[in-house]
Phi, psi and omega in degrees: 000132181290143177272105187244151173217192180220152182284139174243346183200140173234121176230087182064233179284355181260129178238133176254128182232159175227161177091003177275107185275138176069015181292145179242160178299138177069013171292148177271137177233159175250127190247130173076181181295328180275002178055055179291145184278126177224171181222135181283125182240356173200143178232124175230109183051245182265005184254138178244129178262123190238128170267126186262131183271011178224167181299129186264008180302134180096346177284147179207176178307144176077357172293149188283143174233129183238129178276139175273340185074012180231150176285163176296122189227163175244155175268131185241127180166182180301140181111354177291315183294145185075355183276152175239115184248163169269190188294339178247030173065040170266129184288112188291323181295317181296317178297320178301317182291324179287313184280343184052044182206150177283355180256152179275115178297143180293137176079005181289141184236101181236132181299144181293322178252140182297124183275347183261339183288136181259141182238140178278113184261123177246113184290146173252316178284167181225166181302136179096348180290139173275127183230158175214180185305129180097347179293136176276124181250350179185175182225155177224135172282092186293313173220180177292343183257352188213138171259131180258123182265127180272123186248152174287133177305147189296341182263012184243148176207135179167198183248139179290118179273325182202139175221141188254165171230139179143200184253127185220157169275172183286350180260358179267140181292136177249346181200158174237130179248129177274113182244175180294337180258013180117177179284137180236133174280143176250128180247165177283348177252142172220166181242151179212134178295134187288335184270358180249118178301140178289142185288151179229166177278314185196144172273144183249139177302140180283095184240001181245133185288147172263096184281138180242346184083352178269120191297316182296330179282302187297322185270316188263319184226072190285155175251145176262151174297128186086008182271176178229137181212167180222151178232084177283150178179152180286171178303133178086005181278350176102024181300311185295322179293320178297317180293322175297318180296316178297318180299323183284318193254352184290163181269043173256144179277332185232136179244129172246112183254117182253112170269101188260093179070027182285161175299146184303319183292325181290319180292325177295321179300320177296312186295330182277317188284318187301315177298336182273333182295131180272127179288116184296340181282326187238341184083354179268183178294139179298336181295339182291348173232030184230140168244130179250126172255105187259113178230115186254166187294341179266003173275160180311133190299325185296331182294340177297322182295325181280333190298319183287331177285325175299314182294314182294327178291319175299320179295319179298324182298313179288328174299320181295337176286345183106016182266154169268116187245139174244127178251123176253117179250113186226101007230145181290345176296323179291325175298313180299324177296327177294319177299318182293320178299311181291325178296321176295321178296326179279357180061038177279158179294121182284153174262210182297132179056027174087352177288155181290156182297338183266017179303316181298317181291324178293320177300313181296322180297325178290307186290332182290350176282353173285169175146158168268129188223160164261122188285155174289150173092178179241158355296161180299132181204153177235150178216176179216152178231105181260130184241126177238113184255127172275138180237137181244076182290136180303123179066013181075021181279103185283356179273358184285158193301320185294318179295314184294318178293328177291317182295334179292333186247349177261157185248356177233132183233105176257100185276108178282120188261122180297326180291326176293318179296323178295332176272009181059034173263106179238145353296140188274042179278123183283119185282351178268332183252347179281161178201165173219126177274003176266354186303316181290323178295330184263002184302313181298322178298312182297322182286328181273320188264336181256290176191144184295340181264358188298312182299318179298315179294323178298314181296321180296320180294319177297323181294320180298318180294326177288321177296321180302317181298323179289319181290335180300326177299319181290318181299320179299330184274313188236000176093160183294330185289344181283347180279154175292168180299320180291323178290322176297323179294320176300320179295322178295313181294322178297321179296320178294318179298318181292315189271331184253348179242306185283326177289127186216135183264108182293346183252003176273136186299323182268315186283346183300328181215140178233135176290163179294327179296316178297317181299317179299311181300322180294312183290327176295321179295315182293317183286332174295317176303319179295314183292320178290325179291325174300313178302314181297318179298326177293334178272011179074022171285137185283151179298325179299317178294323180294322181291337186276355184298147185297325182292342180294320179292322176296327179294324179299326184261011180298329183289345179263009176278131182292154185302325181289347185239019188290347173297346175298331180296326176295322177295318178298320180299315179296317179296322182296312179304316181294317183294319180291320181293338181268359178296137179279145181285134175231149177284123181278123181267000000 
């Protein structure tokens, strides 16, 4: 018998119902004649407060509410990659073809995974094997870029009674497990509640870098696999381009891109560009290893709250397979605005700037689901879930609550500077205010796998940029000529670091991404120029003569040297040392 109630109040996306017996927090309900999808977010005596994920126009008192008795969950299985979902995992392409409209009809119910498509299942386990939750029993070639591992659901344990080979839909049984409570069918699809983190065996310390190909990130403010970071910045600072660039060039096998309440044109840009982007690892479309959760600002506000949990759950699923997964959330400010909207409808006591008092705990709950882990089950495997959240503070004000609560729980801060963007310096990450708390954890990796002098050179380069900021105040007052020769040299080296190392063209075929070896050779070249120039200045060689050496121009174009030819940078370095050492001494007047 269905558990039914009736509406007593409608307040925008919030519906209050009564008469739902035995209802639990976060249970999914169907509201009204069109059976709109909603989720219970508060229970007071006989009243249930429901946030509805669809437009509530037309609902009124006494309309029927039906409980499903289940929490809001996602479908997990082959077919996720290349899919474009809304915030509650409804497949937008499928809905468009069914509805013959660019808009989502209210109350439409379309399965998240295609029920008719057949997948070639290759078993790994065999009859008689003892299995338990998380064990991999077979594989499916989901796309040309990704292998999908079929895992035993976490609540099952027993012996494989039968396992099949062949082509199946996600609803057809591929194995039978004999358990203490009877035989259980195993399907390629399973469901998981989005608000409950998937279980793991153990968390692993973050000691392996998450490479992005972006020099200011990888060299100066690195991210670890399984790490958490944020990119706050005002409108036009380049958040979307940075996230697209990271998605294309990072060393993650799976990308989950969450558009959380983004403007329609920005989300459209993602939907158009991702299928076109060529995956540098495989040569195929980047979409073949990507899942997009598309939630725009004109969609019902409550769905923003669900979208980030939908995305992070999909990421955990691929992490459990042993994949390195990157989750891009753009932007968590829109998610926080949804929390503020619903909190106001619930008439809760507001916190700072009207946001709910629990904004910090909700933010932490989202980011803490990231991490490098050892997955449950066999074979033994490890995976990582790296989360990068874009934040859109009004006017670039970093003191506002969403940014501050995000900074408390993330360990990497890439501060997108509007003034740098205005000067067309991209990526517009401010090197003076950004930081990474993973630098010390990754120090051993950089010294062993890149070069033992890399960390020292990186720290020295950052120090030069900081000194430049201090000297700029003097230059503005009395001019560059008032500085000593060494101070003028520092200003010159800082300019080279900014323009030839930190400045990077995301749309240039060569400059869009740099390997760590190339990044090291570039920074080593620049710092060698600095050290040799200091020696020359001590010999009374003029700064003008030092600037005129032929290798300096070659150093400017080092970032455009292709990866296969980066040993040319070593040749430029040798020529530079020779040219500076051969400069004649002049008396400085």
